[in-house]
C-alpha positions in Angstrom: 79.4 99.3 105.1 81.0 101.3 102.0 82.8 104.5 101.9 81.0 107.5 102.0 81.2 110.2 99.0 81.3 113.8 99.8 80.0 114.7 96.3 76.9 112.2 97.5 76.0 112.8 100.5 75.2 115.5 103.1 77.0 116.5 106.5 75.1 114.7 109.1 75.8 111.4 107.6 79.4 111.6 107.5 81.0 109.3 110.1 82.9 110.9 113.1 86.8 111.4 112.6 87.0 109.2 109.3 90.2 108.6 106.9 89.6 111.0 104.0 90.6 110.0 100.8 91.6 113.0 98.0 92.1 111.9 94.5 94.9 114.2 92.9 95.3 114.2 88.9 95.8 116.6 86.3 94.5 118.1 83.0 97.0 117.5 80.4 97.2 115.5 77.1 97.4 111.7 76.6 97.8 111.5 73.2 95.2 111.5 70.2 93.3 108.6 72.1 92.8 109.7 75.1 90.8 112.6 77.1 92.6 115.1 79.1 91.2 113.6 82.6 93.2 110.5 82.4 95.1 110.8 85.6 92.2 112.2 87.2 89.8 109.2 86.0 92.3 106.8 87.3 92.9 108.4 90.4 89.3 108.8 91.5 88.5 105.4 90.6 91.4 103.9 92.5 90.4 106.0 95.1 86.8 105.0 95.3 87.6 101.3 94.9 90.2 101.2 97.7 88.1 103.5 100.1 85.2 101.0 99.8 87.7 97.9 100.4 89.3 99.8 103.4 85.5 100.1 104.9 84.0 96.8 103.5 86.9 94.3 104.8 89.0 96.5 107.2 86.2 98.2 108.8 87.8 101.8 108.5 85.5 104.9 108.4 86.2 106.4 105.0 85.2 109.4 103.2 86.4 110.0 99.4 86.5 113.5 98.6 86.0 114.9 94.9 89.3 115.0 92.9 91.8 117.7 92.7 91.6 117.9 88.9 94.5 120.3 88.0 98.1 119.6 89.0 101.6 120.1 87.8 101.9 119.3 84.2 104.3 122.1 82.7 106.0 119.3 80.7 102.9 119.0 78.5 101.9 122.7 78.2 103.3 122.7 74.5 100.3 120.6 73.6 97.0 122.4 73.5 94.6 122.1 76.0 96.8 121.4 78.6 95.9 123.4 82.2 98.8 123.6 84.6 98.3 124.9 87.8 102.2 124.6 88.7 104.0 123.3 91.9 103.5 126.4 93.9 99.7 126.6 93.2 99.4 122.6 93.7 101.2 123.2 96.7 99.1 125.8 98.3 95.7 123.8 97.3 97.1 120.6 98.8 98.2 122.5 102.2 94.9 124.8 102.4 92.8 121.1 102.0 94.6 119.7 104.9 94.2 122.6 106.9 90.5 122.4 106.4 89.8 118.7 106.7 92.2 118.4 109.4 89.0 119.6 111.8 86.8 116.7 111.2 88.9 114.1 110.0 91.4 111.6 111.9 93.5 111.4 108.7 93.9 112.5 105.2 95.8 110.6 102.2 96.0 112.1 99.0 95.7 109.3 96.4 97.9 110.8 93.5 97.5 110.1 89.7 100.0 112.3 87.9 103.6 111.6 88.4 104.5 115.4 87.6 103.0 115.9 90.9 105.1 113.8 93.0 107.6 116.2 94.4 104.8 118.7 95.5 103.1 115.9 97.3 106.0 115.2 99.1 107.1 118.8 100.0 103.4 119.5 101.0 102.6 116.7 103.1 106.1 117.0 105.1 105.2 120.8 105.9 101.6 119.5 106.9 103.3 116.9 109.3 105.5 119.6 110.7 102.3 121.4 111.9 101.2 118.1 113.5 98.6 117.1 110.9 98.0 113.5 110.3 98.1 113.6 106.3 100.3 111.3 103.8 99.9 110.7 100.0 100.0 107.4 97.8 100.7 106.7 94.0 98.6 105.4 91.9 101.5 103.9 90.4 102.2 100.1 88.6 105.2 98.2 89.8 105.1 96.4 86.4 104.7 99.4 84.1 105.4 98.7 80.9 105.8 102.4 79.4 105.5 106.1 80.9 102.4 108.2 79.6 99.4 107.4 77.1 100.8 103.9 76.4 99.8 100.5 76.9 99.1 100.6 80.7 97.1 103.8 80.8 95.1 103.2 77.5 94.0 99.5 78.9 93.0 100.9 82.2 90.7 103.7 80.8 89.4 100.8 78.4 88.3 99.0 81.5 86.9 102.4 83.2 85.5 104.1 80.4 85.7 102.5 76.8 83.7 105.3 75.4 86.4 108.1 75.7 89.1 105.7 73.9 89.7 106.6 70.3 91.5 103.1 69.4 91.6 103.9 65.8 94.2 106.6 66.9 96.1 104.6 69.5 99.3 104.5 67.7 102.9 104.1 69.1 104.9 107.0 70.2 108.3 107.2 71.7 108.9 103.6 73.0 112.3 104.8 74.6 112.8 103.7 78.1 111.9 106.6 80.3 115.5 106.8 82.0 116.9 107.4 78.7 114.7 110.4 77.6 114.2 111.6 81.1 116.8 114.3 81.2 115.3 116.1 78.1 111.8 115.7 79.0 112.4 117.5 82.0 114.6 120.3 80.3 112.4 120.9 77.4 109.4 119.1 77.7 107.7 116.3 76.4 107.1 117.7 72.6 110.6 117.7 71.8 110.7 113.8 72.5 107.1 112.9 70.9 105.2 114.5 68.4 101.8 112.9 69.4 102.4 113.1 73.2 102.2 109.6 73.6 105.3 107.2 75.5 104.8 103.8 74.7 102.8 101.6 72.3 98.9 101.8 73.3 97.8 99.8 70.1 97.4 96.5 71.7 95.5 98.0 74.7 92.5 96.0 76.1 90.1 96.3 78.8 90.7 92.5 80.0 94.3 93.8 81.2 93.2 97.0 82.1 90.9 95.4 84.8 93.9 93.4 86.2 95.9 96.6 86.2 93.4 98.3 87.9 93.0 95.7 90.7 96.9 96.1 90.9 96.5 99.8 91.4 93.7 99.5 93.9 95.7 96.4 96.1 98.7 98.6 96.2 96.8 101.6 97.5 94.9 99.6 99.9 97.8 98.4 101.1 99.8 101.5 101.7 97.3 103.2 103.4 96.9 100.4 105.7 100.7 100.3 106.5 101.0 104.1 107.0 
């Protein structure tokens, strides 16, 4: 038994009162070597693999929704191409999705791939719980992350998922300071004053083999969090 995918199946084939996984990403710059879809790509892949595992191994009825591709990415707005809908709009989108899906699901879990969405995810799910909906969110976040944005980790995972979209000749080190040191300036002025290329970390040695291992770590983490919640 595998998960069901809303973008692949007609409504009569859906299971009764399933667990619904909704990937949430962003459309924002990821340096000169990665596409704007990185966060959405990773959240979608992790939700799909976790959904299949929850169905195959744990025998849950799981449906995976298409991703929410726009998030709160204001810190990247100085880079051309970034499309951010901000916290208020994202909050409303998440709330309305929960209200709509609650009529046919047993539970809804957002699988979040963008750190800038965290505040909104937390607030929106808390609001929906107060209305009596069964909803939560889980992060696509590595416990052993080596960098913050478009660096070694993300580049390796994208190399494992879609190597044809990665321009490794442009994968050069950006700002390699620890995130804790640059976070106050990032929150105040955005990413551009901190890194001209948009990269936080060093993607130059990224590779698909490590990317597969990191992807497995993400899938295992999300699967376990869904089971615990």
